[in-house]
N, C-alpha and C positions, 0 to 999 in steps of 0.2 A: 821761367818765362821772361824774356827780355822785353819789357814794356816800352823801352826807349829805342827799340830797333827801327830802322828805316821802313820796314814792312808795315809795322803798326802805324807809323806816322802817315804813310801813303794811304792806308785804308781809311784812317780818320778823315784825311783831306777829301778823299773820294766820296765818303758817305755824306759829309757836309755839303759838298758841291751838288751831289745827287738830290738832296732834299731841299736845300735852300736856293740853289741856282743863283739868280741875281738878287735875291732877297725875299723875305716873307711879305706877301701882299696885305697881310692883316696887321702888321706892326704899327701902322699909323694910328690905330684906335687905342693903343696902350698909353695910358697917361701916368701910371705910377712909376716912380723912379726905382723903388726897391720892392721886390716881391719875395714871398716865402712859400715854399711848397714842400710836399713830402710824397714819397712813394708808398703805396699801400699794396700788400699782397692780397689778391683776391682768391688765392688758394694756397695750400701748403706746398713746400718743395725744398730743394737744396739750392742755395743762391750761388751765382757765379757772375762776375762782371765788375767788381769794385774798381779795379785799376783802369779798365777800358772806359768805364763811365766817367771817371775822374778826368781822364785825358781828353775825352770828347768835349765835355763842358769847358774845360780850361782852354782848349783850342778855340772855342767859340768866344769865350770871355774869361780872361784870367782872374777877374774879380769875383767870380762865382765861388761861394763857400759851400762845401759839401761835408755833411756829417753822417757817416754810415753807422747804423745800429746793428749791422751784421757783417760777416766777412765771407769770403769765398769758401765754399765747402760746408757752410753752416746751414742747419735746418731752420726754416721759418714756418710760421703757421698762418692760416687765413686771417686777414684783417691786421696783420702785424705791420708796423711801420718799418720800412727797410732803410730809408735814408731821408735826410732833410736838406733842403737847398735854400740858399739866400743869395739874391743878386738882382740884376736887371730883369724885369719880367720878359722883356723882348728876348734876352739871351736864354732865359730858362725855357721859353716856348720854342726857341730855335733848336735847342738841344733835346727837347722832350722826346720826340718820336724816334730819333736816331738811337738815343741811349736806351729807351725802353725796348726797342726792337732787338738790339743785340743782347741785352740782359735777359729778356724773356726767352730768346733762342738758346743762349748758353745755359741758363738755369734749367731749361727743359732737358738739355743733354745731361747735366749733372744729376738731376732728379731721376731720370730714367736709368742712368748708370748705377746710381745708388741703390735703386730697387733691385737691380740684377745682382750687384755685389752682395747684398744682404742674403741672397740665396746661397752664396758660397761660404757663408760663415761655418766654421767648424771643419773646413777642409783646408788643404794647402794649395788650392787652385786660385790663380789670379785671373781677373778679367782684363783683357787687352782690347785695344781699339784696332782699326784698320785704316787703309788709305781711302776708303769710301767717305770722303768729306766734301763739303761745299767748296768749289774752287775759290781760292783767295782767303778762305776762313779756316784752313786746316790747323794752323797753330792754335787759334782760339778754340776751335771745337775739341781738339785734343787736350787743351788745358782744361776745358769744361769737363771732359771725360775723367781727367785726373782728379778734379775737385769732387767728383761723384764717388771716388774711391777706387777707380780703375787704374791700370798702368798703361803707359804709352808703348805701342809697337813702333816699328820704324816710321820715321817721319816721311820718307820718300824713297825713291829708287837709289839714293846716294848714300844712305847710312847703314844698310844691310842688304845682302844679296838673297833674293828669294827666287828659286828656280821653280817655275810653274809649268803647267801642262804645255802651254804654247812654246815656252823655251825649249822643252825637251823635244817637241815635235819638229822644231826648226834647228836643232843642234844634233850632236852625236850622242853617245851614251852618257849616263849620269856621271860616271867617273871622269870622263873627259870634260864635262861641264864644270865640275868642282875644281879640277886641275887648272883649267883656264882662268877661273875666277881667282884662285890662289895666286897664280902667276901675275895677273894683271891688276890686282888690288892690294891695298896695305895688308900686312899680316894680321891686323886686328879685325879684318872683315868677318862678320858673322854670316854663315851660309845656312839658309833655310831651304828645305826641299818640300814642296807640296806633293802629297800622295793621296791616292784615292782608294787604296786597299792595303792590307797588311803586308803582302809580298813586296809591294813598292816601298813600304816603310822600311823593311829589312834591307832592300837594295840601297835605299838612301843612306842608311847608316854605314853600310859597307863602302859606299861611294865617298864618305868623308863629311857628311852633313854635321852641322853643329846643332841644328834643330830640325824636327820633322813636323809638318803641318798636316794632320789627318783631316781631310775635307769630306764632310757629309757621310761619315761612317756611322752605322747604327751603333747605339750604346752597347747592345748585347755582344757585338763583334769586338768592341773595344775591351769590354770586361774580360772576354775570353782570351785576349791576346796581349794585354798590357804587360803582364809578367814576363812573357816570352820575349817581348821587345826589349824590356829592361835587361834581360839576361844577355841578349845580343850586344847591347851597349857595353855592358860590363866586360864581356869577353874581348871587346875591341878597345877597352880602356877609354870609353867615351862617356863624358858627362853631358848627355844630350837632353835638350828640352823637348818635351812632347806637348804639342799644341793641337787643339781640335777647333774646327770652325764649321760654318755652314749649319749651325744649330738654330732652330727657331727659339726665340726667347722663352716661349711658354713651355718648352721641353727641356730647359736647362737643368732641371732637377734630375733628369735621367742620365746626365753626364757627370755627376759628382762622383767620379771614379778615382780611387787611389792610384797614383802613378801619373795622372795627367797634371801638367804644370800650368798650362794656360788654356783658357777658352777665349777665343777672339770673336768679336761681334761688331758689325757695322750698325746694328739696330739703334744704338744710342743716338746716332746722327740721323739715320734714315727713317726711324719710326717714332722718335720722341715728339711730343707736343710742346708748344711754347707754354711757359708758365705765365699765367695772367697777372700782370702788374699794372698799376695805374698811378698817374701823378695828379695830385690835387693841391690846390692853393691853400695856404693857411692864413687866416686873418691876423 
């Protein structure tokens, strides 16, 4: 993760402007020159956000001192101290809500992801994310997913080619789709074809896919056909990745099938709850 990227800088500037506007209307009542505070976890979880927190506070006031007692991807328990702060009370209050909001959101994603990843232990299956992310927050949310033990799928439309149902409906046959992508993109381009049944999966392999994404297919059907799919790959000298998606999180145990490489899910972003954290002053 490139924390010094222009994107991160723009996000931080926007968040500060959004919350502070022309200034905190309560800052005139603050008389102390130096304040101390700490973050307390009000529930257990997996933490995510150290670098973005550091950069937000430092953008507000470079004199703020931050001491983390945890790191990204680490588990914390209820009532645990997450970090300690020292600096101008006005600056600490100015950064409080922005930093807590993003840390609670990212930690929620990491925690949810970690719970799903724990169900995959003992298998060779990895948990991957999707492009269903909050606009503007994709890199951060995908980073949080990775901190929870998952792996990142493509970042956008630009780093892997996924041929989906709508592409096929508005194009010619699959082989022609794959051929055009091979001609018009770098030779390193990874081509994924989304399929809705086993016959389509076989066609996708013959069309030249590097990966197939089996969407919303019953586990019984997968169990009965995974070996035959692998045989087709081998006959065509293909080391292909088999991904399944469209799985309800509560049904993930039904898909722990040998031969599946990836289970992709958007639920870490779309269904996770924020982890409750709070900032309290220290005497």
